[in-house]
C-alpha positions in Angstrom: 10.0 36.4 -35.4 6.8 38.2 -34.6 8.6 39.8 -31.5 11.4 41.1 -33.8 9.1 42.6 -36.2 7.2 44.5 -33.3 10.6 45.8 -32.1 11.5 47.1 -35.5 8.0 48.8 -35.9 8.5 50.4 -32.5 11.9 51.7 -33.5 10.5 53.0 -36.6 7.7 54.8 -34.8 10.1 56.4 -32.4 12.6 57.4 -35.1 9.8 59.0 -37.1 9.0 61.3 -34.1 12.6 62.4 -33.5 14.0 65.6 -34.5 16.7 65.5 -37.4 19.4 66.2 -34.9 18.6 63.2 -33.0 19.0 60.8 -35.9 22.3 59.4 -37.0 24.0 61.5 -39.8 26.5 59.6 -41.9 26.9 62.2 -44.6 30.4 63.2 -43.6 31.8 59.9 -42.5 34.3 59.5 -45.3 36.1 62.6 -44.5 36.3 61.8 -40.7 37.6 58.3 -41.5 39.9 59.0 -44.2 42.9 59.6 -42.0 42.3 56.3 -40.3 42.1 54.2 -43.4 45.8 54.5 -44.1 46.7 54.2 -40.4 47.7 57.9 -39.9 46.8 59.3 -36.5 46.7 62.9 -35.2 48.6 63.6 -32.1 48.5 66.8 -30.0 51.9 67.8 -28.9 52.3 68.2 -25.0 54.8 70.4 -23.3 58.2 68.7 -23.3 57.5 66.4 -26.2 60.1 65.6 -28.8 60.0 63.6 -32.0 62.0 60.8 -30.5 59.6 60.5 -27.6 56.5 60.6 -29.8 58.1 58.0 -32.1 58.8 55.8 -29.2 55.1 56.2 -28.1 53.6 55.3 -31.5 56.3 52.9 -32.9 58.0 51.4 -30.0 61.3 53.0 -30.7 62.8 56.4 -31.3 64.1 55.6 -34.9 60.7 56.6 -36.4 61.1 60.3 -35.7 62.2 61.1 -39.2 58.9 59.5 -40.6 57.0 61.8 -38.3 59.1 64.8 -39.4 58.6 64.0 -43.0 54.9 63.7 -42.6 54.8 67.2 -40.9 57.4 69.3 -42.7 55.0 72.0 -43.4 54.3 72.3 -39.6 57.6 71.7 -38.0 60.1 74.5 -38.5 62.8 73.3 -36.1 62.6 69.4 -35.2 64.3 70.2 -31.9 61.4 72.5 -30.8 57.9 71.2 -31.0 55.1 73.6 -29.9 52.7 72.4 -27.3 49.2 72.1 -28.6 50.4 71.6 -32.2 48.6 68.9 -34.0 51.0 66.3 -35.8 50.1 63.6 -38.2 51.6 60.3 -37.1 51.9 57.9 -40.0 51.2 54.2 -39.6 53.9 52.1 -38.1 56.3 51.1 -40.9 
């Protein structure tokens, strides 16, 4: 037990001397994790991607393409033409 206490004290001493940028900052954790809580992922469209292929990649079959379209209606003008580099929300597998 004494050894553990010594290690904790050493860590505290080292942390006290660190700059604030070196210390962990969890103030914005909730906003970064919010998309993961409900299983939604973000996917960057690659050249040649289509909704059916993306659905196969994330859901195991192409049938989920409408789910992806519904989640991204504000971003997808033409479901047959995705734009490389576009960031799509991929909802959790149904």
